[in-house]
SEMAR-205753 format. One record per atom (N, C-alpha, C): x, y, z; residue number from 1. Coordinates in nm, 3 decimals. Example, Ala and Ser with C-alpha at 12.3 -4.5 7.8 and 13.67 -1.06 7.14 Angstrom:
2
(r (1.319,-0.569,0.780),1)
(r (1.230,-0.450,0.780),1)
(r (1.320,-0.330,0.780),1)
(r (1.285,-0.225,0.708),2)
(r (1.367,-0.106,0.714),2)
(r (1.290,0.003,0.787),2)
//
This chain:
170
(r (2.396,1.807,-1.796),1)
(r (2.351,1.918,-1.752),1)
(r (2.403,1.959,-1.603),1)
(r (2.402,2.096,-1.590),2)
(r (2.531,2.146,-1.499),2)
(r (2.432,2.164,-1.375),2)
(r (2.468,2.125,-1.249),3)
(r (2.435,2.165,-1.140),3)
(r (2.511,2.285,-1.056),3)
(r (2.407,2.392,-1.023),4)
(r (2.463,2.507,-0.927),4)
(r (2.380,2.529,-0.832),4)
(r (2.441,2.501,-0.682),5)
(r (2.400,2.530,-0.531),5)
(r (2.505,2.593,-0.471),5)
(r (2.464,2.708,-0.445),6)
(r (2.519,2.765,-0.343),6)
(r (2.585,2.699,-0.183),6)
(r (2.504,2.608,-0.160),7)
(r (2.548,2.529,-0.066),7)
(r (2.646,2.422,-0.076),7)
(r (2.670,2.397,-0.202),8)
(r (2.753,2.262,-0.253),8)
(r (2.849,2.332,-0.310),8)
(r (3.009,2.298,-0.252),9)
(r (3.098,2.338,-0.362),9)
(r (3.103,2.474,-0.345),9)
(r (3.071,2.550,-0.274),10)
(r (3.064,2.705,-0.306),10)
(r (3.006,2.765,-0.457),10)
(r (2.902,2.666,-0.464),11)
(r (2.822,2.694,-0.591),11)
(r (2.891,2.697,-0.726),11)
(r (3.023,2.612,-0.703),12)
(r (3.098,2.576,-0.840),12)
(r (3.009,2.474,-0.921),12)
(r (3.009,2.522,-1.068),13)
(r (2.895,2.401,-1.137),13)
(r (2.956,2.295,-1.151),13)
(r (2.873,2.175,-1.189),14)
(r (2.931,2.036,-1.185),14)
(r (2.827,1.942,-1.265),14)
(r (2.848,1.886,-1.353),15)
(r (2.766,1.824,-1.443),15)
(r (2.822,1.675,-1.408),15)
(r (2.733,1.622,-1.344),16)
(r (2.714,1.434,-1.352),16)
(r (2.715,1.372,-1.482),16)
(r (2.668,1.442,-1.604),17)
(r (2.690,1.351,-1.699),17)
(r (2.816,1.323,-1.757),17)
(r (2.891,1.390,-1.746),18)
(r (3.048,1.419,-1.815),18)
(r (3.106,1.279,-1.724),18)
(r (3.068,1.261,-1.659),19)
(r (3.155,1.140,-1.542),19)
(r (3.090,0.997,-1.562),19)
(r (2.981,0.997,-1.654),20)
(r (2.906,0.895,-1.638),20)
(r (2.947,0.703,-1.662),20)
(r (3.062,0.757,-1.753),21)
(r (3.142,0.608,-1.767),21)
(r (3.216,0.572,-1.687),21)
(r (3.276,0.697,-1.626),22)
(r (3.361,0.633,-1.519),22)
(r (3.262,0.593,-1.362),22)
(r (3.160,0.658,-1.389),23)
(r (3.070,0.655,-1.263),23)
(r (3.013,0.499,-1.253),23)
(r (2.982,0.462,-1.401),24)
(r (2.929,0.345,-1.417),24)
(r (3.000,0.225,-1.384),24)
(r (3.148,0.287,-1.414),25)
(r (3.313,0.159,-1.375),25)
(r (3.269,0.141,-1.214),25)
(r (3.295,0.286,-1.153),26)
(r (3.337,0.266,-1.033),26)
(r (3.266,0.298,-0.900),26)
(r (3.127,0.342,-0.948),27)
(r (3.062,0.390,-0.811),27)
(r (2.972,0.307,-0.755),27)
(r (2.965,0.182,-0.810),28)
(r (2.897,0.031,-0.724),28)
(r (2.962,0.031,-0.603),28)
(r (2.934,0.087,-0.501),29)
(r (3.072,0.056,-0.380),29)
(r (2.987,0.024,-0.272),29)
(r (2.887,-0.002,-0.249),30)
(r (2.832,-0.052,-0.131),30)
(r (2.811,-0.180,-0.087),30)
(r (2.842,-0.224,0.045),31)
(r (2.844,-0.365,0.046),31)
(r (2.694,-0.416,0.049),31)
(r (2.737,-0.592,0.010),32)
(r (2.572,-0.639,0.046),32)
(r (2.490,-0.639,0.189),32)
(r (2.523,-0.582,0.269),33)
(r (2.529,-0.578,0.389),33)
(r (2.412,-0.432,0.415),33)
(r (2.450,-0.356,0.327),34)
(r (2.359,-0.214,0.297),34)
(r (2.241,-0.264,0.221),34)
(r (2.225,-0.329,0.150),35)
(r (2.105,-0.385,0.036),35)
(r (2.013,-0.467,0.180),35)
(r (2.082,-0.517,0.203),36)
(r (2.015,-0.648,0.298),36)
(r (1.936,-0.552,0.403),36)
(r (1.999,-0.469,0.453),37)
(r (1.973,-0.406,0.589),37)
(r (1.810,-0.338,0.541),37)
(r (1.803,-0.275,0.431),38)
(r (1.664,-0.202,0.353),38)
(r (1.605,-0.346,0.312),38)
(r (1.620,-0.420,0.274),39)
(r (1.533,-0.571,0.254),39)
(r (1.468,-0.571,0.395),39)
(r (1.526,-0.592,0.485),40)
(r (1.535,-0.650,0.613),40)
(r (1.438,-0.568,0.693),40)
(r (1.399,-0.404,0.647),41)
(r (1.322,-0.338,0.727),41)
(r (1.194,-0.341,0.635),41)
(r (1.151,-0.441,0.571),42)
(r (1.064,-0.447,0.450),42)
(r (1.046,-0.337,0.329),42)
(r (1.184,-0.289,0.316),43)
(r (1.156,-0.176,0.234),43)
(r (1.227,-0.248,0.074),43)
(r (1.142,-0.207,-0.044),44)
(r (1.210,-0.235,-0.172),44)
(r (1.229,-0.382,-0.188),44)
(r (1.085,-0.445,-0.139),45)
(r (1.060,-0.593,-0.178),45)
(r (0.974,-0.598,-0.239),45)
(r (0.963,-0.756,-0.291),46)
(r (0.846,-0.791,-0.365),46)
(r (0.692,-0.759,-0.334),46)
(r (0.641,-0.681,-0.434),47)
(r (0.491,-0.644,-0.442),47)
(r (0.513,-0.506,-0.412),47)
(r (0.628,-0.415,-0.403),48)
(r (0.648,-0.276,-0.383),48)
(r (0.664,-0.203,-0.529),48)
(r (0.645,-0.089,-0.535),49)
(r (0.659,-0.024,-0.646),49)
(r (0.775,0.098,-0.572),49)
(r (0.882,0.111,-0.618),50)
(r (0.972,0.201,-0.586),50)
(r (1.023,0.273,-0.680),50)
(r (1.032,0.430,-0.623),51)
(r (1.084,0.538,-0.712),51)
(r (1.200,0.577,-0.656),51)
(r (1.334,0.574,-0.723),52)
(r (1.466,0.614,-0.681),52)
(r (1.518,0.744,-0.748),52)
(r (1.511,0.854,-0.664),53)
(r (1.513,0.981,-0.703),53)
(r (1.694,0.968,-0.727),53)
(r (1.747,1.074,-0.842),54)
(r (1.871,1.114,-0.829),54)
(r (1.961,0.920,-0.873),54)
(r (1.897,0.850,-0.946),55)
(r (1.942,0.728,-0.928),55)
(r (2.078,0.704,-1.005),55)
(r (2.144,0.809,-1.105),56)
(r (2.259,0.798,-1.135),56)
(r (2.283,0.688,-1.260),56)
(r (2.347,0.581,-1.224),57)
(r (2.381,0.464,-1.343),57)
(r (2.287,0.348,-1.265),57)
(r (2.172,0.390,-1.172),58)
(r (2.105,0.275,-1.111),58)
(r (2.147,0.214,-1.027),58)
(r (2.276,0.231,-0.937),59)
(r (2.321,0.163,-0.832),59)
(r (2.208,0.102,-0.748),59)
(r (2.145,0.166,-0.683),60)
(r (2.086,0.152,-0.593),60)
(r (1.974,0.023,-0.667),60)
(r (1.887,0.035,-0.761),61)
(r (1.768,-0.052,-0.807),61)
(r (1.804,-0.161,-0.862),61)
(r (1.943,-0.150,-0.918),62)
(r (2.019,-0.268,-0.974),62)
(r (2.064,-0.386,-0.853),62)
(r (2.125,-0.323,-0.751),63)
(r (2.173,-0.400,-0.641),63)
(r (2.029,-0.432,-0.550),63)
(r (1.914,-0.396,-0.565),64)
(r (1.803,-0.448,-0.479),64)
(r (1.721,-0.474,-0.552),64)
(r (1.731,-0.525,-0.719),65)
(r (1.625,-0.579,-0.784),65)
(r (1.613,-0.733,-0.756),65)
(r (1.693,-0.776,-0.707),66)
(r (1.709,-0.922,-0.655),66)
(r (1.560,-0.962,-0.540),66)
(r (1.550,-0.845,-0.497),67)
(r (1.447,-0.853,-0.383),67)
(r (1.286,-0.834,-0.392),67)
(r (1.263,-0.815,-0.539),68)
(r (1.161,-0.841,-0.608),68)
(r (1.043,-0.729,-0.627),68)
(r (1.119,-0.587,-0.571),69)
(r (1.004,-0.475,-0.589),69)
(r (0.977,-0.423,-0.745),69)
(r (0.906,-0.360,-0.790),70)
(r (0.893,-0.309,-0.920),70)
(r (1.013,-0.124,-0.913),70)
(r (1.102,-0.113,-0.983),71)
(r (1.166,-0.015,-0.987),71)
(r (1.155,0.110,-1.085),71)
(r (1.182,0.231,-1.095),72)
(r (1.194,0.347,-1.160),72)
(r (1.259,0.435,-1.121),72)
(r (1.382,0.466,-1.189),73)
(r (1.463,0.521,-1.121),73)
(r (1.511,0.656,-1.229),73)
(r (1.431,0.758,-1.179),74)
(r (1.486,0.896,-1.243),74)
(r (1.597,0.985,-1.194),74)
(r (1.650,1.053,-1.280),75)
(r (1.773,1.119,-1.269),75)
(r (1.781,1.266,-1.365),75)
(r (1.859,1.378,-1.317),76)
(r (1.835,1.488,-1.394),76)
(r (1.954,1.443,-1.540),76)
(r (2.045,1.381,-1.552),77)
(r (2.166,1.343,-1.629),77)
(r (2.097,1.251,-1.729),77)
(r (2.058,1.291,-1.864),78)
(r (2.053,1.174,-1.972),78)
(r (2.171,1.114,-1.977),78)
(r (2.284,1.121,-1.955),79)
(r (2.390,1.027,-1.996),79)
(r (2.402,0.936,-1.857),79)
(r (2.348,0.968,-1.745),80)
(r (2.392,0.851,-1.600),80)
(r (2.286,0.768,-1.675),80)
(r (2.142,0.831,-1.713),81)
(r (2.001,0.723,-1.737),81)
(r (2.065,0.647,-1.839),81)
(r (2.164,0.689,-1.901),82)
(r (2.170,0.588,-2.066),82)
(r (2.265,0.464,-2.006),82)
(r (2.397,0.498,-1.894),83)
(r (2.458,0.409,-1.812),83)
(r (2.368,0.286,-1.749),83)
(r (2.255,0.385,-1.675),84)
(r (2.196,0.281,-1.616),84)
(r (2.129,0.168,-1.702),84)
(r (2.057,0.228,-1.803),85)
(r (2.012,0.132,-1.891),85)
(r (2.104,0.025,-1.924),85)
(r (2.207,0.042,-1.992),86)
(r (2.312,-0.063,-2.037),86)
(r (2.334,-0.153,-1.910),86)
(r (2.367,-0.097,-1.870),87)
(r (2.402,-0.218,-1.697),87)
(r (2.279,-0.275,-1.680),87)
(r (2.131,-0.233,-1.680),88)
(r (2.031,-0.345,-1.627),88)
(r (2.015,-0.412,-1.722),88)
(r (2.002,-0.397,-1.880),89)
(r (2.007,-0.485,-1.973),89)
(r (2.089,-0.550,-2.000),89)
(r (2.195,-0.489,-1.944),90)
(r (2.339,-0.657,-1.934),90)
(r (2.303,-0.742,-1.837),90)
(r (2.217,-0.732,-1.737),91)
(r (2.175,-0.838,-1.652),91)
(r (2.044,-0.830,-1.684),91)
(r (1.945,-0.850,-1.780),92)
(r (1.823,-0.855,-1.796),92)
(r (1.760,-0.823,-1.664),92)
(r (1.768,-0.677,-1.624),93)
(r (1.664,-0.621,-1.516),93)
(r (1.572,-0.554,-1.594),93)
(r (1.440,-0.547,-1.557),94)
(r (1.348,-0.415,-1.616),94)
(r (1.327,-0.340,-1.524),94)
(r (1.397,-0.242,-1.549),95)
(r (1.402,-0.126,-1.457),95)
(r (1.360,-0.017,-1.560),95)
(r (1.280,0.079,-1.510),96)
(r (1.189,0.187,-1.563),96)
(r (1.335,0.300,-1.553),96)
(r (1.407,0.357,-1.631),97)
(r (1.466,0.481,-1.593),97)
(r (1.453,0.570,-1.696),97)
(r (1.463,0.712,-1.633),98)
(r (1.402,0.835,-1.674),98)
(r (1.477,0.922,-1.655),98)
(r (1.539,1.031,-1.747),99)
(r (1.592,1.152,-1.736),99)
(r (1.484,1.253,-1.710),99)
(r (1.454,1.290,-1.570),100)
(r (1.361,1.373,-1.505),100)
(r (1.412,1.447,-1.393),100)
(r (1.460,1.554,-1.370),101)
(r (1.453,1.597,-1.268),101)
(r (1.363,1.580,-1.127),101)
(r (1.401,1.565,-1.012),102)
(r (1.315,1.547,-0.896),102)
(r (1.214,1.661,-0.880),102)
(r (1.265,1.742,-0.953),103)
(r (1.123,1.890,-0.923),103)
(r (1.037,1.857,-1.024),103)
(r (1.044,1.796,-1.149),104)
(r (0.946,1.796,-1.241),104)
(r (0.878,1.616,-1.254),104)
(r (0.896,1.549,-1.122),105)
(r (0.811,1.435,-1.173),105)
(r (0.690,1.467,-1.188),105)
(r (0.600,1.361,-1.289),106)
(r (0.512,1.371,-1.296),106)
(r (0.435,1.229,-1.326),106)
(r (0.419,1.174,-1.209),107)
(r (0.331,1.076,-1.182),107)
(r (0.233,1.045,-1.132),107)
(r (0.154,0.967,-1.126),108)
(r (0.029,0.957,-1.056),108)
(r (0.005,0.943,-0.898),108)
(r (-0.068,1.022,-0.856),109)
(r (-0.051,1.050,-0.690),109)
(r (-0.073,0.902,-0.651),109)
(r (-0.016,0.889,-0.530),110)
(r (0.007,0.741,-0.472),110)
(r (0.007,0.624,-0.570),110)
(r (0.131,0.624,-0.629),111)
(r (0.186,0.547,-0.728),111)
(r (0.304,0.442,-0.648),111)
(r (0.342,0.506,-0.549),112)
(r (0.505,0.447,-0.493),112)
(r (0.452,0.413,-0.358),112)
(r (0.523,0.274,-0.309),113)
(r (0.547,0.200,-0.181),113)
(r (0.627,0.270,-0.104),113)
(r (0.745,0.322,-0.195),114)
(r (0.862,0.358,-0.126),114)
(r (0.932,0.446,-0.213),114)
(r (0.998,0.552,-0.180),115)
(r (1.052,0.665,-0.255),115)
(r (1.211,0.653,-0.191),115)
(r (1.311,0.654,-0.259),116)
(r (1.434,0.629,-0.198),116)
(r (1.507,0.756,-0.262),116)
(r (1.634,0.775,-0.200),117)
(r (1.724,0.896,-0.286),117)
(r (1.891,0.846,-0.209),117)
(r (1.965,0.821,-0.265),118)
(r (2.117,0.790,-0.206),118)
(r (2.178,0.872,-0.267),118)
(r (2.234,0.932,-0.152),119)
(r (2.360,1.038,-0.182),119)
(r (2.322,1.124,-0.269),119)
(r (2.198,1.182,-0.250),120)
(r (2.204,1.292,-0.384),120)
(r (2.064,1.380,-0.297),120)
(r (2.036,1.371,-0.179),121)
(r (1.918,1.460,-0.162),121)
(r (1.934,1.586,-0.100),121)
(r (2.058,1.651,-0.117),122)
(r (2.084,1.759,-0.064),122)
(r (2.058,1.829,-0.218),122)
(r (2.125,1.790,-0.295),123)
(r (2.090,1.834,-0.426),123)
(r (1.935,1.943,-0.485),123)
(r (1.870,1.856,-0.395),124)
(r (1.715,1.868,-0.471),124)
(r (1.620,2.033,-0.385),124)
(r (1.581,2.064,-0.452),125)
(r (1.446,2.177,-0.383),125)
(r (1.377,2.132,-0.278),125)
(r (1.424,2.150,-0.223),126)
(r (1.343,2.031,-0.072),126)
(r (1.171,2.123,-0.059),126)
(r (1.194,2.231,-0.050),127)
(r (1.057,2.314,-0.062),127)
(r (0.958,2.282,-0.156),127)
(r (0.989,2.251,-0.262),128)
(r (0.941,2.205,-0.418),128)
(r (0.909,2.043,-0.362),128)
(r (1.015,1.985,-0.382),129)
(r (1.013,1.838,-0.405),129)
(r (0.898,1.755,-0.270),129)
(r (0.938,1.807,-0.138),130)
(r (0.864,1.724,-0.015),130)
(r (0.739,1.714,-0.049),130)
(r (0.659,1.812,-0.095),131)
(r (0.489,1.827,-0.073),131)
(r (0.461,1.712,-0.220),131)
(r (0.546,1.742,-0.323),132)
(r (0.510,1.635,-0.469),132)
(r (0.555,1.486,-0.398),132)
(r (0.668,1.450,-0.351),133)
(r (0.729,1.335,-0.282),133)
(r (0.605,1.269,-0.173),133)
(r (0.526,1.347,-0.138),134)
(r (0.427,1.292,0.000),134)
(r (0.336,1.264,-0.097),134)
(r (0.263,1.346,-0.200),135)
(r (0.149,1.307,-0.255),135)
(r (0.216,1.169,-0.385),135)
(r (0.317,1.152,-0.415),136)
(r (0.361,1.032,-0.487),136)
(r (0.331,0.896,-0.396),136)
(r (0.335,0.915,-0.280),137)
(r (0.355,0.775,-0.215),137)
(r (0.210,0.741,-0.159),137)
(r (0.200,0.621,-0.114),138)
(r (0.083,0.550,-0.075),138)
(r (0.067,0.629,0.058),138)
(r (-0.062,0.571,0.101),139)
(r (-0.084,0.650,0.238),139)
(r (0.019,0.581,0.378),139)
(r (0.052,0.444,0.292),140)
(r (0.141,0.386,0.418),140)
(r (0.292,0.376,0.342),140)
(r (0.324,0.494,0.233),141)
(r (0.452,0.489,0.169),141)
(r (0.548,0.511,0.280),141)
(r (0.674,0.445,0.250),142)
(r (0.783,0.520,0.348),142)
(r (0.883,0.605,0.230),142)
(r (0.956,0.699,0.256),143)
(r (1.072,0.765,0.239),143)
(r (1.208,0.737,0.277),143)
(r (1.298,0.684,0.199),144)
(r (1.415,0.641,0.242),144)
(r (1.554,0.745,0.166),144)
(r (1.604,0.811,0.273),145)
(r (1.697,0.892,0.255),145)
(r (1.839,0.847,0.301),145)
(r (1.912,0.802,0.173),146)
(r (2.046,0.739,0.209),146)
(r (2.163,0.831,0.197),146)
(r (2.221,0.817,0.303),147)
(r (2.382,0.903,0.290),147)
(r (2.463,0.798,0.389),147)
(r (2.565,0.780,0.305),148)
(r (2.700,0.704,0.410),148)
(r (2.796,0.767,0.412),148)
(r (2.809,0.829,0.500),149)
(r (2.933,0.921,0.527),149)
(r (3.007,0.916,0.661),149)
(r (2.957,0.816,0.710),150)
(r (2.950,0.769,0.847),150)
(r (3.103,0.670,0.897),150)
(r (3.209,0.747,0.903),151)
(r (3.360,0.646,0.917),151)
(r (3.393,0.684,1.042),151)
(r (3.321,0.579,1.145),152)
(r (3.411,0.563,1.278),152)
(r (3.549,0.496,1.292),152)
(r (3.574,0.425,1.163),153)
(r (3.709,0.427,1.218),153)
(r (3.788,0.492,1.148),153)
(r (3.766,0.594,1.084),154)
(r (3.878,0.688,1.011),154)
(r (3.882,0.801,1.049),154)
(r (3.743,0.857,1.134),155)
(r (3.745,0.957,1.212),155)
(r (3.715,0.957,1.343),155)
(r (3.799,1.042,1.436),156)
(r (3.807,1.038,1.576),156)
(r (3.685,1.067,1.649),156)
(r (3.606,1.172,1.597),157)
(r (3.479,1.200,1.646),157)
(r (3.365,1.131,1.594),157)
(r (3.384,1.066,1.482),158)
(r (3.271,0.979,1.438),158)
(r (3.287,0.847,1.502),158)
(r (3.377,0.807,1.560),159)
(r (3.427,0.704,1.633),159)
(r (3.369,0.708,1.746),159)
(r (3.374,0.842,1.828),160)
(r (3.341,0.833,1.994),160)
(r (3.181,0.882,1.975),160)
(r (3.142,0.962,1.857),161)
(r (2.988,0.941,1.839),161)
(r (2.901,0.796,1.819),161)
(r (2.992,0.726,1.747),162)
(r (2.945,0.596,1.758),162)
(r (2.948,0.528,1.863),162)
(r (3.023,0.534,1.967),163)
(r (3.087,0.467,2.103),163)
(r (2.919,0.518,2.148),163)
(r (2.891,0.656,2.157),164)
(r (2.735,0.684,2.242),164)
(r (2.653,0.647,2.194),164)
(r (2.624,0.635,2.038),165)
(r (2.507,0.572,1.980),165)
(r (2.483,0.415,2.035),165)
(r (2.587,0.352,2.055),166)
(r (2.598,0.189,2.053),166)
(r (2.568,0.179,2.252),166)
(r (2.619,0.280,2.301),167)
(r (2.641,0.284,2.461),167)
(r (2.452,0.276,2.494),167)
(r (2.385,0.388,2.434),168)
(r (2.243,0.417,2.504),168)
(r (2.137,0.344,2.352),168)
(r (2.208,0.272,2.262),169)
(r (2.110,0.235,2.162),169)
(r (2.154,0.099,2.092),169)
(r (2.213,0.007,2.162),170)
(r (2.288,-0.110,2.095),170)
(r (2.181,-0.198,1.976),170)
//
């Protein structure tokens, strides 16, 4: 399924489904520390139901599975979901993967303790999605938007910004 968004790549259409096999091979790039920090904050752990939006090949649910949460992963691309199912099955993981756009979720109100969106939130129609997500969260639920583009060692400005952050909030 093609995505066209004037805010991204000047509106050039793209289709994550066409890259699913390569994505499944090469996209699992986050360090273990990334997942541990999420769990250390009491998120995506045993006893919690988690919805992962834009799950792609299921990188976040598969890597967080060991922390015991019950995972559901959704993505607009059927091909990405097929890869996610294969990878999870190969490791005997019970993760519910569904090909559903974030704007068309149909889960019971208050179903989830945590909703995650890793490297994908900018693709969604925020005005439509946010009220829906708020309804899907339990009253004490949490929304976790993950975006890893901070390269303090590769970018002088990011590095200087990181120094300021650490100076005032170590």
